[in-house]
C-alpha positions in Angstrom: 0.0 0.0 0.0 3.0 2.3 0.6 3.9 2.2 -3.0 0.4 3.1 -4.0 0.3 6.0 -1.6 3.4 7.3 -3.1 1.5 7.9 -6.3 -0.4 10.6 -4.4 2.6 12.1 -2.7 5.8 13.9 -3.5 6.9 14.4 -7.1 4.6 11.8 -8.5 1.4 13.3 -7.0 0.4 15.6 -9.7 1.2 13.1 -12.5 -1.1 10.4 -11.0 -3.8 12.8 -10.1 -3.6 14.1 -13.7 -4.2 10.5 -14.9 -7.3 10.3 -12.7 -8.6 13.6 -14.0 -8.0 12.6 -17.6 -9.6 9.1 -17.3 -12.5 10.0 -15.0 -12.9 13.7 -16.0 -13.1 14.7 -12.3 -10.8 16.1 -9.7 -10.6 14.0 -6.5 -11.1 15.7 -3.2 -10.7 12.7 -0.9 -7.9 10.7 -2.3 -8.1 7.5 -0.3 -11.3 6.1 -1.9 -9.7 6.3 -5.3 -6.5 4.6 -4.2 -8.6 1.7 -2.9 -11.0 1.7 -5.9 -8.0 1.2 -8.3 -6.4 -1.6 -6.2 -7.2 -5.1 -7.2 -7.0 -7.9 -4.7 -4.1 -9.4 -6.6 -2.1 -6.5 -5.2 -3.6 -6.3 -1.8 -5.8 -9.1 -0.4 -7.1 -7.4 2.8 -10.7 -6.0 2.6 -9.7 -2.5 3.6 -7.0 -2.2 1.0 -8.5 -3.6 -2.2 -11.5 -2.6 -4.2 -14.0 -5.4 -3.4 -15.9 -3.5 -0.7 -16.1 -0.4 -2.9 -17.2 -2.6 -5.8 -20.1 -3.8 -3.7 -21.1 -0.2 -2.9 -20.6 1.1 -6.4 -22.7 -1.8 -7.9 -25.7 -0.8 -5.7 -25.3 2.9 -6.5 -24.9 2.3 -10.2 -28.0 0.1 -10.3 -30.0 2.8 -8.5 -28.9 5.5 -10.9 -29.6 3.4 -14.0 -33.0 2.4 -12.5 -33.9 6.0 -11.9 -32.7 7.0 -15.4 -34.8 4.3 -17.0 -37.9 5.0 -14.9 -37.9 8.6 -16.1 -36.9 7.9 -19.7 -39.7 5.3 -20.1 -42.8 6.6 -18.1 -45.2 4.2 -19.7 -43.1 1.0 -19.8 -43.8 -1.9 -17.3 -41.5 -3.3 -14.7 -40.5 -6.2 -16.9 -39.2 -3.9 -19.6 -37.3 -1.7 -17.2 -35.7 -4.7 -15.4 -34.6 -6.1 -18.8 -33.1 -2.8 -19.9 -31.2 -2.3 -16.7 -29.8 -5.8 -17.1 -28.6 -4.9 -20.6 -27.0 -1.7 -19.3 -25.1 -2.9 -16.3 -24.1 -6.5 -17.1 -20.6 -7.6 -16.4 -19.4 -7.6 -20.1 -20.9 -4.2 -20.8 -19.2 -2.6 -17.8 -15.9 -4.2 -18.6 -16.0 -3.0 -22.1 -16.8 0.6 -21.0 -14.1 0.5 -18.4 -11.5 -0.4 -21.0 -12.8 2.2 -23.4 -12.5 5.1 -20.9 -8.9 4.0 -20.1 -9.5 2.5 -16.6 -7.4 -0.5 -17.4 -4.3 1.8 -17.7 -4.6 3.1 -14.1 -5.9 -0.1 -12.4 -3.3 -1.6 -10.1 -3.3 -5.4 -10.5 -0.8 -8.2 -10.9 0.2 -7.8 -14.5 2.2 -11.0 -14.4 -1.1 -13.0 -14.0 -2.1 -13.4 -17.6 -5.6 -14.5 -16.6 -6.4 -11.1 -15.3 -5.5 -9.2 -18.5 -8.5 -10.5 -20.3 -10.8 -10.9 -17.3 -13.7 -8.7 -16.1 -11.8 -7.1 -13.3 -11.9 -3.7 -15.0 -15.7 -3.6 -15.0 -15.5 -4.4 -11.3 -13.1 -1.6 -10.9 -15.5 0.8 -12.7 -18.1 -0.1 -10.1 -15.5 0.5 -7.3 -14.8 3.9 -8.8 -18.5 4.8 -8.7 -18.4 3.9 -5.0 -15.3 6.1 -4.5 -16.9 9.0 -6.3 -20.0 8.6 -4.0 -17.8 8.7 -0.9 -15.9 11.7 -2.2 -18.6 13.7 -3.9 -22.0 12.5 -2.6 -24.9 10.9 -4.5 -26.0 13.9 -6.7 -22.6 14.4 -8.2 -22.1 10.7 -8.6 -25.4 10.5 -10.5 -24.3 13.3 -12.8 -20.9 11.6 -13.4 -22.5 8.3 -14.2 -24.9 9.8 -16.7 -22.4 12.1 -18.4 -19.4 9.7 -18.4 -21.0 6.3 -18.7 -24.7 6.2 -19.7 -24.9 8.9 -22.4 -21.6 8.3 -24.2 -21.3 4.5 -23.9 -24.7 2.9 -23.2 -26.6 3.3 -26.4 -30.1 2.8 -25.0 -32.0 3.0 -28.3 -29.8 0.2 -29.7 -30.1 -1.8 -26.5 -33.9 -1.8 -26.8 -33.5 -3.9 -30.0 -31.1 -6.5 -28.5 -32.5 -9.8 -27.4 -31.1 -10.1 -23.9 -31.8 -13.9 -23.7 -28.6 -14.9 -25.5 -28.7 -18.3 -23.7 -32.0 -19.2 -25.4 -30.6 -18.1 -28.7 -27.6 -20.3 -28.3 -29.7 -23.3 -27.2 -31.9 -22.8 -30.3 -28.9 -22.8 -32.6 -27.5 -25.9 -31.0 -30.8 -27.8 -31.3 -31.2 -26.8 -34.9 -27.7 -27.9 -35.8 -27.7 -31.1 -33.8 -25.0 -30.0 -31.3 -24.8 -31.0 -27.7 -24.9 -27.9 -25.5 -25.1 -27.4 -21.8 -24.4 -24.7 -19.1 -22.6 -26.0 -16.1 -21.8 -24.3 -12.8 -18.0 -24.6 -12.5 -17.4 -22.6 -9.3 -19.1 -20.4 -6.7 -17.2 -18.3 -4.2 -17.6 -15.6 -1.7 -15.7 -12.3 -2.1 -16.2 -9.5 0.4 -19.5 -10.8 1.4 -20.8 -11.3 -2.2 -21.2 -14.6 -3.8 -20.1 -14.9 -7.4 -20.7 -17.7 -9.9 -18.6 -19.1 -12.8 -20.7 -20.8 -15.5 -19.1 -22.8 -18.4 -20.7 -23.3 -21.8 -20.1 -26.9 -22.8 -20.4 -27.6 -26.6 -20.0 -31.2 -27.7 -18.2 -32.1 -24.5 -15.7 -29.2 -24.7 -15.6 -26.0 -22.7 -16.4 -23.2 -25.2 -16.7 -20.2 -22.9 -17.2 -19.0 -19.4 -19.2 -16.3 -17.7 -18.8 -14.7 -14.2 -21.6 -13.0 -12.4 -23.2 -12.3 -9.1 -26.1 -14.6 -9.9 -26.3 -17.7 -12.1 -28.5 -16.0 -14.7 -26.1 -13.2 -15.4 -23.1 -15.6 -15.5 -25.0 -17.8 -17.9 -25.9 -14.9 -20.2 -22.2 -13.7 -20.2 -21.1 -17.3 -21.0 -23.6 -17.4 -23.8 -22.6 -14.0 -25.2 -18.9 -15.1 -25.4 -19.9 -18.4 -27.0 -22.0 -16.6 -29.6 -19.1 -14.3 -30.4 -16.7 -17.3 -30.7 -19.0 -19.1 -33.0 -19.7 -16.0 -35.1 -23.5 -16.3 -34.7 
């Protein structure tokens, strides 16, 4: 943690803070939440030093902001539509893609020697942790403004998302059935991180692992696994 703190002190302070401002388009007031938000457990494994607790907080706040946004955008849509749209906007893969697009991967502190982390979804988790850090630093209203201006409007193309079939798992099952392929979704692992249970689902095609999805419930993990499988198969 001492090395991380040095990023905010001495000669390196302004350079790192400039990176934060460039990537997040905001100026931190309380620095500690951002240090923690950008620190993956592969660097620090204690709960008060890595971003898992802030990820939990940010996930809840992001979900609330998106729910409020959709409620106001679609005053005549029912609960089912709103729930489906929220799932499209804040799923693991979507958040990970956005995190990489805005440059969060460049300033996330993680074990770069672990090749499995480079192409994982830890950057989407970091984005949620950053939302939590902004909330602790700036309060809800400014966090809401930041999420809308920096995430929702420029990166979540809501009109396009309306037309997307969220049930990718059913699409993949239908393709497999039509083409005589043996397809299944299997729970590979479930674990508890910072009080939150996560699930890893494998897509098994003709007895071989085709893809995997990670989510905080089995449904999200299955959808992510199906999305990756569909991309690999070029469907």
